[in-house]
Backbone bond lengths (Angstrom), bond angles and torsions (degrees), N, CA, C in turn:
res aa  C-N    CA-C-N  psi(-1)  N-CA   C-N-CA  omega(-1)  CA-C   N-CA-C  phi
1 M - - - 1.461 - - 1.527 109.12 -
2 K 1.296 115.78 118.17 1.460 122.65 165.60 1.516 106.76 -154.04
3 V 1.323 114.94 101.13 1.453 120.69 -173.84 1.517 110.77 -139.62
4 A 1.305 115.82 139.68 1.467 120.88 174.39 1.530 108.35 -83.71
5 I 1.329 115.79 133.79 1.456 119.98 -178.81 1.525 109.55 -121.51
6 I 1.323 114.40 121.74 1.450 121.68 177.73 1.516 108.66 -111.35
7 S 1.307 117.39 157.58 1.469 121.38 178.30 1.507 109.90 -158.63
8 D 1.323 115.38 158.02 1.468 121.35 172.75 1.540 111.30 53.13
9 L 1.316 114.35 59.97 1.475 121.79 -179.50 1.506 110.18 -75.58
10 H 1.295 117.98 -39.42 1.460 125.28 173.19 1.536 112.70 53.46
11 S 1.329 114.44 49.18 1.463 121.57 171.40 1.520 113.48 55.08
12 N 1.337 115.80 32.45 1.458 122.00 179.97 1.530 109.59 -103.06
13 R 1.306 115.65 94.42 1.462 121.50 -174.25 1.535 111.99 -62.35
14 E 1.308 116.95 -46.34 1.460 120.56 -175.44 1.529 112.00 -61.48
15 A 1.337 115.88 -42.33 1.468 119.67 179.36 1.523 110.75 -67.50
16 L 1.325 116.87 -41.32 1.456 119.91 -178.50 1.522 111.69 -66.30
17 E 1.313 117.36 -41.99 1.464 120.49 178.06 1.521 110.87 -62.93
18 A 1.332 117.27 -40.55 1.470 120.28 179.62 1.525 110.94 -63.75
19 V 1.322 117.58 -41.64 1.455 121.19 -179.28 1.527 110.89 -68.64
20 F 1.328 116.94 -43.12 1.467 118.96 178.79 1.527 111.15 -65.65
21 A 1.313 118.23 -27.64 1.470 119.50 174.68 1.527 112.13 -74.89
22 H 1.344 116.16 -28.70 1.463 121.22 -178.32 1.532 112.76 -79.77
23 I 1.316 117.55 -35.62 1.450 122.17 -173.76 1.531 113.36 -53.74
24 P 1.338 119.98 -46.13 1.480 119.37 -179.12 1.523 113.08 -63.08
25 T 1.323 119.01 -23.10 1.458 120.70 178.82 1.515 112.18 -69.90
26 Q 1.332 117.42 -12.27 1.452 122.25 179.04 1.537 111.48 -100.25
27 G 1.311 116.37 10.32 1.461 119.73 179.59 1.512 113.83 70.00
28 V 1.330 116.61 29.69 1.456 121.78 -177.59 1.520 109.12 -115.41
29 S 1.320 116.87 134.49 1.449 121.10 179.55 1.528 113.64 -116.88
30 T 1.329 116.64 -13.50 1.464 121.15 -178.29 1.528 110.19 -105.95
31 V 1.330 116.29 132.85 1.465 121.57 -178.00 1.528 108.63 -125.80
32 Y 1.332 115.71 131.79 1.457 122.74 171.01 1.521 107.36 -114.98
33 C 1.334 115.50 147.67 1.473 121.56 176.78 1.536 108.48 -121.49
34 L 1.317 116.04 134.33 1.471 121.49 -178.12 1.522 113.99 -95.74
35 G 1.333 117.11 11.45 1.443 119.33 171.37 1.519 114.85 105.63
36 D 1.337 114.04 -177.06 1.465 122.58 -168.62 1.522 111.05 56.61
37 V 1.302 114.18 53.17 1.463 120.58 174.25 1.506 109.59 -66.76
38 V 1.339 116.54 -35.66 1.460 121.93 -176.66 1.522 110.40 -111.40
39 G 1.336 115.72 -176.81 1.450 122.72 -179.59 1.506 112.09 96.43
40 Y 1.313 117.56 145.67 1.464 126.99 174.94 1.538 113.94 69.95
41 G 1.299 118.92 -48.65 1.461 122.43 -169.89 1.521 115.24 -92.81
42 P 1.360 116.14 176.51 1.447 121.35 -169.05 1.536 116.60 -92.31
43 E 1.356 119.06 -13.56 1.461 119.44 -172.69 1.533 112.80 -127.76
44 P 1.333 116.25 67.89 1.460 119.31 -178.27 1.533 113.94 -63.84
45 E 1.328 117.47 -40.32 1.464 120.32 -176.80 1.523 111.23 -61.12
46 F 1.329 116.47 -45.16 1.463 119.37 -179.06 1.521 110.62 -61.40
47 C 1.329 117.69 -43.75 1.457 120.69 -177.43 1.530 111.08 -67.52
48 V 1.301 117.62 -39.37 1.470 120.40 176.55 1.507 109.39 -61.79
49 D 1.313 118.37 -45.01 1.458 120.94 -178.44 1.521 111.59 -65.87
50 M 1.331 118.13 -37.67 1.458 121.37 178.12 1.529 110.63 -62.91
51 V 1.312 116.22 -45.30 1.457 119.61 -177.98 1.522 110.67 -70.76
52 R 1.302 117.06 -41.99 1.472 120.49 176.30 1.518 111.44 -58.31
53 G 1.323 116.18 -37.53 1.451 120.43 -174.78 1.517 115.56 -85.51
54 H 1.355 116.38 -23.49 1.457 118.92 -170.57 1.529 115.49 -124.77
55 A 1.320 118.38 -14.36 1.468 119.99 179.58 1.509 110.52 -99.37
56 S 1.329 115.94 140.70 1.463 121.41 179.20 1.534 111.53 -79.74
57 L 1.319 116.24 -18.86 1.463 121.88 -176.55 1.511 108.68 -151.67
58 C 1.337 116.76 141.81 1.460 121.09 169.69 1.514 108.30 -142.35
59 L 1.336 115.58 132.47 1.458 122.20 176.87 1.522 111.53 -97.25
60 M 1.320 115.79 167.56 1.461 122.55 178.68 1.529 110.25 -82.70
61 G 1.324 117.27 126.43 1.443 122.40 172.64 1.523 110.12 -101.41
62 N 1.321 117.20 168.94 1.468 119.42 -176.95 1.523 112.47 -68.02
63 H 1.342 118.04 -30.42 1.469 118.77 177.07 1.529 111.29 -75.05
64 D 1.342 116.92 -34.73 1.454 119.17 173.61 1.527 110.21 -62.78
65 E 1.333 116.11 -45.63 1.452 121.73 -179.22 1.543 111.09 -62.87
66 A 1.333 116.68 -36.09 1.468 120.42 -176.55 1.533 112.74 -63.15
67 L 1.320 116.89 -21.89 1.456 118.65 176.39 1.527 111.87 -62.76
68 F 1.325 115.63 -26.62 1.466 121.11 -175.11 1.518 113.21 -110.09
69 R 1.349 115.56 -5.25 1.469 121.02 -178.46 1.520 109.50 -131.10
70 D 1.287 115.34 -167.39 1.462 122.06 -179.30 1.529 109.97 -81.31
71 A 1.339 116.82 133.82 1.466 121.64 176.42 1.527 111.36 -109.56
72 S 1.342 116.15 25.80 1.471 119.51 -175.24 1.515 113.02 -67.61
73 D 1.340 118.13 -19.86 1.457 120.08 179.50 1.528 112.18 -87.94
74 F 1.323 118.01 -1.46 1.473 122.66 177.17 1.536 108.95 -79.11
75 N 1.353 115.00 153.78 1.465 117.85 172.81 1.547 108.93 -68.04
76 P 1.331 117.90 162.28 1.465 120.26 -174.60 1.528 114.38 -55.95
77 H 1.318 117.79 -38.51 1.466 120.34 -179.71 1.529 111.40 -67.32
78 A 1.323 116.40 -41.98 1.461 120.52 178.41 1.532 110.67 -67.52
79 R 1.320 117.21 -41.57 1.465 121.30 179.16 1.515 111.18 -63.10
80 E 1.323 115.37 -41.41 1.456 121.62 175.92 1.535 111.22 -58.33
81 A 1.318 115.45 -42.34 1.460 120.32 -179.06 1.529 111.58 -68.45
82 I 1.340 117.76 -35.15 1.463 120.48 176.06 1.535 110.13 -64.60
83 E 1.324 115.62 -41.99 1.477 119.02 178.13 1.528 111.11 -63.64
84 Y 1.343 116.52 -40.32 1.451 121.92 175.87 1.530 111.01 -60.21
85 T 1.332 115.55 -46.04 1.465 120.81 -177.88 1.528 110.98 -67.41
86 R 1.313 116.34 -43.30 1.465 120.24 179.95 1.530 111.02 -62.03
87 A 1.320 116.89 -41.80 1.461 120.70 179.88 1.524 110.61 -62.70
88 R 1.331 117.26 -35.07 1.466 121.40 -179.74 1.530 112.59 -77.06
89 M 1.332 116.84 -33.28 1.458 119.63 -167.19 1.520 116.59 -110.37
90 Q 1.325 118.26 -25.96 1.468 118.99 -176.31 1.533 109.42 -67.63
91 P 1.317 117.61 123.97 1.466 119.27 -174.59 1.543 112.73 -85.90
92 K 1.296 114.42 147.33 1.448 123.02 166.47 1.539 107.70 -100.29
93 W 1.314 115.56 174.29 1.462 118.95 -175.91 1.528 112.52 -62.36
94 Y 1.352 115.79 -26.92 1.471 120.11 -175.02 1.527 112.27 -91.91
95 H 1.336 118.96 -0.14 1.449 120.23 -178.37 1.524 111.90 -79.39
96 S 1.337 115.01 167.87 1.464 121.17 -175.25 1.534 111.53 -66.78
97 T 1.320 113.72 159.14 1.472 120.40 175.91 1.516 110.30 -61.20
98 E 1.327 116.79 -36.95 1.470 120.48 -178.54 1.517 110.85 -64.80
99 R 1.311 118.66 -42.53 1.464 121.26 177.69 1.520 110.50 -62.14
100 K 1.319 116.73 -41.20 1.476 120.09 177.69 1.511 111.42 -65.44
101 A 1.345 116.90 -37.50 1.464 121.18 -179.02 1.517 110.82 -66.41
102 R 1.330 117.41 -40.90 1.463 120.75 176.90 1.527 110.81 -58.66
103 W 1.322 114.90 -47.19 1.453 120.82 -176.01 1.533 111.21 -63.45
104 E 1.316 116.63 -42.60 1.444 120.73 179.72 1.527 111.30 -68.98
105 W 1.311 117.11 -36.26 1.475 120.75 177.24 1.519 109.74 -61.03
106 L 1.337 117.87 -45.99 1.457 121.17 178.46 1.519 111.47 -63.84
107 R 1.297 116.63 -41.29 1.479 120.88 -175.91 1.523 111.48 -65.14
108 K 1.326 117.52 -29.31 1.461 121.58 -173.43 1.521 114.11 -100.99
109 L 1.316 118.00 10.85 1.467 119.65 -179.28 1.529 110.26 -61.10
110 P 1.349 117.48 138.80 1.458 120.74 178.65 1.529 111.29 -74.46
111 L 1.328 115.70 162.58 1.464 121.36 -177.00 1.510 112.43 -91.00
112 T 1.327 118.37 -33.93 1.455 122.13 -177.67 1.519 109.99 -141.61
113 H 1.345 114.98 166.30 1.463 121.34 174.81 1.510 108.03 -148.84
114 Q 1.308 116.77 126.49 1.466 122.62 177.63 1.513 109.09 -107.54
115 E 1.341 116.60 130.42 1.457 121.47 178.51 1.518 107.49 -142.54
116 G 1.344 115.49 104.10 1.456 119.48 -175.16 1.526 110.24 61.66
117 R 1.337 116.31 -128.14 1.480 118.64 -179.64 1.531 112.66 -88.04
118 F 1.313 116.84 4.47 1.466 121.92 -177.36 1.518 111.86 -99.95
119 L 1.331 116.47 123.33 1.459 122.81 171.61 1.531 108.07 -105.67
120 L 1.314 116.18 122.27 1.460 120.61 -179.06 1.528 109.69 -104.43
121 V 1.324 115.62 133.20 1.463 122.89 178.57 1.530 107.93 -142.84
122 H 1.311 115.80 171.06 1.473 118.87 170.02 1.519 110.04 -87.75
123 G 1.340 116.59 -48.71 1.447 121.19 -175.84 1.512 114.23 -101.78
124 S 1.336 117.47 -79.52 1.461 121.62 -178.28 1.510 109.18 -146.18
125 P 1.330 118.58 166.04 1.459 119.72 177.12 1.521 112.11 -68.27
126 R 1.351 117.99 -23.98 1.464 120.83 178.39 1.520 111.91 -78.31
127 D 1.292 117.02 -37.32 1.475 123.02 176.75 1.512 106.40 -140.27
128 P 1.324 118.03 94.49 1.471 120.69 -169.06 1.520 115.03 -65.86
129 V 1.311 118.45 -15.20 1.465 120.25 -178.46 1.524 112.67 -103.12
130 R 1.338 119.12 -41.51 1.454 120.03 -165.42 1.530 116.87 -115.85
131 E 1.319 120.20 -20.67 1.467 118.97 -175.11 1.528 110.55 -78.05
132 Y 1.336 115.52 134.00 1.459 122.41 176.25 1.523 110.62 -89.03
133 V 1.335 117.21 132.34 1.464 122.26 168.23 1.511 105.43 -106.21
134 L 1.331 116.31 97.57 1.450 122.07 -169.27 1.536 111.50 -83.47
135 S 1.313 115.63 151.76 1.466 120.30 178.79 1.526 112.23 -62.87
136 T 1.329 116.55 -21.63 1.479 122.27 -178.80 1.527 113.42 -94.24
137 D 1.333 118.59 -1.51 1.456 120.15 -174.11 1.519 113.14 -62.99
138 G 1.335 116.74 -29.68 1.464 119.60 -176.75 1.514 113.64 -60.60
139 F 1.345 117.15 -32.94 1.470 119.56 179.88 1.525 113.42 -113.11
140 L 1.328 118.93 -21.00 1.450 120.32 178.12 1.537 112.72 -93.48
141 N 1.329 116.09 -27.36 1.467 120.14 -176.21 1.537 109.40 -145.54
142 P 1.335 117.78 59.69 1.466 120.08 -174.39 1.528 113.96 -63.18
143 D 1.324 119.14 -33.09 1.448 121.17 179.26 1.536 110.31 -63.21
144 K 1.314 116.28 -42.03 1.467 120.14 176.69 1.519 110.34 -59.90
145 L 1.359 117.56 -47.46 1.445 120.28 -175.88 1.536 111.28 -67.47
146 R 1.352 117.69 -36.75 1.464 119.91 176.25 1.533 109.82 -61.80
147 S 1.329 116.21 -42.19 1.468 120.84 179.62 1.528 110.45 -61.96
148 I 1.332 116.03 -40.42 1.465 120.14 179.14 1.545 109.77 -63.92
149 F 1.323 116.82 -44.71 1.476 120.12 178.34 1.517 111.33 -61.69
150 E 1.331 118.08 -34.34 1.466 121.13 179.57 1.532 111.79 -71.58
151 S 1.335 117.08 -15.65 1.478 120.72 -175.04 1.530 114.03 -91.96
152 F 1.347 117.53 2.17 1.458 118.99 175.93 1.511 110.34 -145.40
153 Q 1.336 114.71 163.43 1.441 122.25 175.08 1.526 108.35 -113.99
154 G 1.344 116.46 149.24 1.467 119.02 174.75 1.519 111.96 77.93
155 V 1.339 115.74 -125.21 1.469 122.63 -175.11 1.526 108.77 -123.20
156 C 1.323 116.26 124.56 1.470 121.12 173.84 1.523 107.80 -102.57
157 V 1.321 116.20 134.26 1.462 122.62 -177.27 1.520 108.76 -121.17
158 G 1.348 116.84 124.76 1.443 120.09 -178.25 1.517 112.08 -142.31
159 G 1.319 114.91 -172.92 1.464 122.88 177.74 1.514 108.54 -138.85
160 H 1.333 116.51 -121.96 1.463 123.90 168.20 1.521 115.13 75.45
161 T 1.334 118.79 -42.92 1.470 119.73 -178.16 1.523 112.32 -87.31
162 H 1.342 116.97 -15.87 1.470 122.53 -177.52 1.531 111.97 68.71
163 H 1.317 117.87 17.09 1.475 122.78 179.20 1.527 108.47 -115.48
164 P 1.336 119.28 105.39 1.455 121.06 -178.93 1.519 112.96 -73.21
165 G 1.319 116.87 142.77 1.445 122.13 178.09 1.505 111.54 154.99
166 V 1.339 117.09 -171.44 1.444 120.71 -178.12 1.523 110.63 -139.55
167 H 1.321 116.54 137.27 1.468 123.72 168.77 1.506 108.25 -93.27
168 D 1.342 117.54 131.81 1.444 120.36 173.55 1.535 110.45 -99.03
169 E 1.333 117.24 178.90 1.469 120.25 -175.98 1.510 112.98 -66.72
170 E 1.317 117.29 -18.44 1.460 120.36 175.28 1.520 112.25 -84.56
171 L 1.327 115.78 6.90 1.460 124.53 176.46 1.536 112.62 71.36
172 H 1.333 117.07 18.38 1.450 120.87 176.32 1.529 109.23 -87.26
173 F 1.331 115.98 142.15 1.459 120.58 177.56 1.526 109.09 -106.77
174 H 1.327 115.44 131.12 1.465 121.82 179.19 1.519 107.76 -115.88
175 G 1.345 117.13 110.98 1.444 122.00 -177.64 1.519 113.45 -107.75
176 L 1.335 115.83 -179.59 1.463 120.57 -175.77 1.530 113.15 -80.41
177 E 1.319 116.24 -30.92 1.477 121.48 178.23 1.523 112.42 50.85
178 G 1.321 115.33 47.00 1.467 120.67 174.33 1.513 115.91 86.70
179 R 1.321 118.77 -4.98 1.462 120.76 -178.19 1.512 111.40 -72.72
180 E 1.321 115.14 148.45 1.477 120.81 178.46 1.510 111.07 -72.36
181 T 1.314 116.93 -34.10 1.459 120.88 178.34 1.540 108.96 -147.18
182 L 1.316 115.18 148.98 1.473 121.40 178.44 1.504 109.20 -149.64
183 T 1.330 117.32 131.18 1.458 122.19 175.26 1.521 109.79 -115.67
184 L 1.344 117.30 129.39 1.448 122.38 177.55 1.526 109.63 -126.59
185 P 1.339 117.44 145.13 1.456 119.70 -178.60 1.522 112.27 -76.55
186 L 1.326 116.04 152.02 1.449 123.82 172.54 1.533 105.93 -123.30
187 K 1.323 115.74 86.12 1.465 121.60 -170.97 1.520 111.37 -68.31
188 P 1.312 117.24 137.92 1.466 121.22 176.49 1.524 110.37 -57.42
189 G 1.346 115.92 140.77 1.443 120.37 179.13 1.521 114.59 84.26
190 K 1.313 117.55 -8.19 1.454 122.06 179.09 1.540 110.04 -104.05
191 K 1.316 115.33 155.00 1.471 121.00 175.46 1.519 110.31 -100.53
192 Y 1.333 114.54 143.83 1.460 120.88 176.65 1.525 108.57 -144.82
193 F 1.341 115.08 148.37 1.473 120.27 165.23 1.510 107.32 -113.96
194 V 1.323 115.53 113.95 1.462 122.60 -176.91 1.517 109.31 -100.63
195 N 1.324 117.27 130.27 1.467 121.45 171.50 1.528 107.59 -110.07
196 V 1.328 116.64 123.54 1.467 120.63 -174.51 1.515 112.78 -83.51
197 G 1.336 117.64 -5.95 1.470 119.57 -179.33 1.505 112.19 81.99
198 S 1.319 116.55 -171.57 1.460 122.09 -175.69 1.515 112.15 -118.50
199 T 1.318 115.41 130.96 1.458 120.29 174.23 1.520 111.18 -74.14
200 G 1.326 116.65 -43.68 1.470 119.77 -169.61 1.497 117.40 -100.46
201 Q 1.351 118.70 -13.12 1.459 119.93 -179.47 1.524 111.23 -155.77
202 P 1.343 118.27 69.64 1.466 120.77 179.40 1.527 112.09 -58.82
203 R 1.330 115.30 147.93 1.475 119.76 -178.90 1.528 112.40 -132.02
204 D 1.314 117.43 20.54 1.459 119.56 179.99 1.516 111.91 -106.73
205 G 1.338 115.75 23.34 1.452 121.13 176.85 1.519 114.44 85.43
206 D 1.318 117.96 3.52 1.461 123.48 179.10 1.524 107.27 -118.22
207 P 1.338 119.61 114.45 1.448 120.90 -175.51 1.523 115.17 -74.38
208 R 1.315 117.53 -9.02 1.458 119.79 -179.64 1.542 111.60 -68.89
209 A 1.315 114.92 145.30 1.465 120.49 175.69 1.527 109.65 -60.82
210 C 1.333 116.35 151.27 1.465 120.61 -177.08 1.532 110.13 -132.26
211 Y 1.335 114.46 143.01 1.455 121.05 169.33 1.517 107.66 -152.35
212 A 1.340 116.83 172.41 1.455 121.14 -178.76 1.517 111.42 -131.53
213 V 1.326 116.20 149.20 1.459 122.16 171.24 1.514 107.07 -107.90
214 L 1.328 115.50 117.31 1.459 122.89 -177.64 1.515 110.61 -98.73
215 E 1.342 115.94 126.62 1.456 121.81 176.16 1.526 108.92 -125.59
216 D 1.323 116.38 173.29 1.461 119.72 -173.61 1.517 113.02 -54.42
217 E 1.326 118.06 -41.50 1.452 120.36 -173.90 1.524 113.97 -127.51
218 Q 1.333 116.95 18.96 1.465 119.22 175.35 1.519 110.05 -161.71
219 V 1.310 115.04 162.59 1.465 121.52 174.37 1.523 107.44 -134.55
220 T 1.337 115.79 139.12 1.465 122.25 -178.96 1.515 108.83 -127.00
221 W 1.340 115.19 125.57 1.466 119.78 174.88 1.507 110.32 -96.51
222 H 1.334 115.88 147.69 1.446 121.77 176.24 1.521 109.09 -129.36
223 R 1.338 116.85 135.86 1.462 122.47 170.94 1.526 107.20 -103.04
224 V 1.317 114.75 134.36 1.468 122.08 -174.26 1.525 108.96 -125.85
225 T 1.321 115.92 123.80 1.459 121.13 177.24 1.533 110.16 -70.84
226 Y 1.319 116.26 138.50 1.479 120.30 175.42 1.524 107.99 -144.70
227 D 1.315 115.55 169.82 1.452 121.04 -177.90 1.527 111.07 -83.12
228 Y 1.331 116.23 79.05 1.465 119.28 -177.65 1.528 111.60 -67.92
229 R 1.346 117.14 -23.34 1.462 118.49 178.48 1.539 111.37 -64.81
230 A 1.324 116.81 -33.76 1.457 120.21 177.21 1.531 110.05 -66.05
231 T 1.316 116.44 -41.28 1.472 120.16 177.92 1.527 110.14 -65.93
232 M 1.319 116.79 -42.19 1.466 120.59 178.05 1.515 111.59 -56.73
233 Q 1.331 115.97 -45.12 1.462 119.94 -178.79 1.523 111.56 -65.43
234 K 1.333 116.17 -38.17 1.469 119.36 178.40 1.520 111.04 -64.37
235 I 1.325 117.34 -38.82 1.460 121.42 176.18 1.528 110.39 -60.20
236 L 1.323 116.69 -47.89 1.459 121.06 179.60 1.526 111.89 -64.01
237 D 1.328 116.38 -36.68 1.457 121.12 -177.69 1.535 112.62 -67.88
238 T 1.320 117.98 -20.42 1.463 118.98 179.35 1.538 111.10 -64.91
239 G 1.335 115.68 -30.05 1.457 119.18 -175.88 1.516 113.06 70.42
240 L 1.321 117.33 3.78 1.461 122.93 -176.90 1.526 112.65 -122.69
241 L 1.314 116.53 -35.11 1.458 120.85 -179.98 1.534 110.56 -83.23
242 S 1.316 116.71 144.80 1.457 121.18 -176.45 1.525 111.97 -66.81
243 E 1.321 116.47 143.87 1.462 121.53 176.59 1.531 110.55 -64.52
244 V 1.328 117.17 -22.07 1.475 120.35 175.73 1.509 110.55 -59.08
245 L 1.332 116.42 -38.38 1.456 121.04 -178.29 1.522 110.24 -69.27
246 A 1.299 118.35 -25.00 1.466 121.94 174.91 1.514 110.59 -79.16
247 R 1.309 116.97 -47.04 1.480 120.57 -175.28 1.529 111.94 -63.27
248 R 1.284 117.53 -36.40 1.468 119.61 -174.78 1.519 112.82 -67.17
249 L 1.331 117.05 -23.47 1.483 119.70 179.29 1.523 110.91 -65.98
250 A 1.325 117.06 -30.69 1.470 120.81 -176.69 1.540 112.30 -74.56
251 V 1.310 116.36 -22.51 1.488 120.19 -175.84 1.522 112.63 -113.56
252 G 1.332 117.46 -4.33 1.450 119.81 179.73 1.513 112.82 64.91
253 K 1.353 116.64 42.15 1.463 120.46 -179.14 1.535 111.11 -129.97
C-alpha cells in the first residue's frame, strides 16, 4: 500500500492541479479520491475530468450526492453552489456525450472501499456520505467517537470535515498544527480514524491544499501552496457564487 488520497476538492482547479503536480514528487503513482469533487468552487467540470482521468478510485461525497438529491440541509452558500453546479453539469437530451458521461460518473460513485485493513469513506463508517467525525469529538462527544470506533476494524480513512489528522483508540486527535508535512505511525493491531484533509477548501486555518500518502504502517500529510487568489477571483467572476466562498480560501476556514 502506497497511495495518495485526496478529498474535498470542491471544484477548485488551482488547488487540484498543484496537488497532482506534487504527488509524483513523493514517488506515488496511485491516487484515490474520497469525494466532494464538486460544490463551493467555480470549475466542477475540470475537477471531475481530472479525477476521472487520473484517480484509480473515487467515492461519493455529500456535495456530489446533493446534485441528485435534496440539498435543503445545506447552508445557503453551499446550496447556492449546488444549484450553480447542477445548472452547469446536468445534461439535457441535446447535450454532448461528454457532459452526459460526467453526470453518470458522478451519479454512480461508490460509497465505500475496503482494501486490506483500510476502510475508505467520505464521512464515517456509520454514514459514509454525511456523518462528520470532528477533530473535537474525542473530548466534546466521546460516546459518539467510541461508537464510530466500534463500527469498523483496522483503519478508517475519511475526509468531509476538512481537518487533517488522526484519532487514535484513546480518542486523542493529532493534527498538523501548521506543519507542511507530518508522518504518523499506523501500528498493526491498533485502530485509527485518519482524516486526509481537504485539497480544495482547507478549514484548519492553513490555506494550503492538503492531501495524504497512505502506506501500510504510516500516513503522511502534505500541504501544497497554490494560487488561491486566482480561484477567489473565478468565484467572484461567476456572479452567482457567494463572496464568502472566495474569502474563506484565503484564511483556510
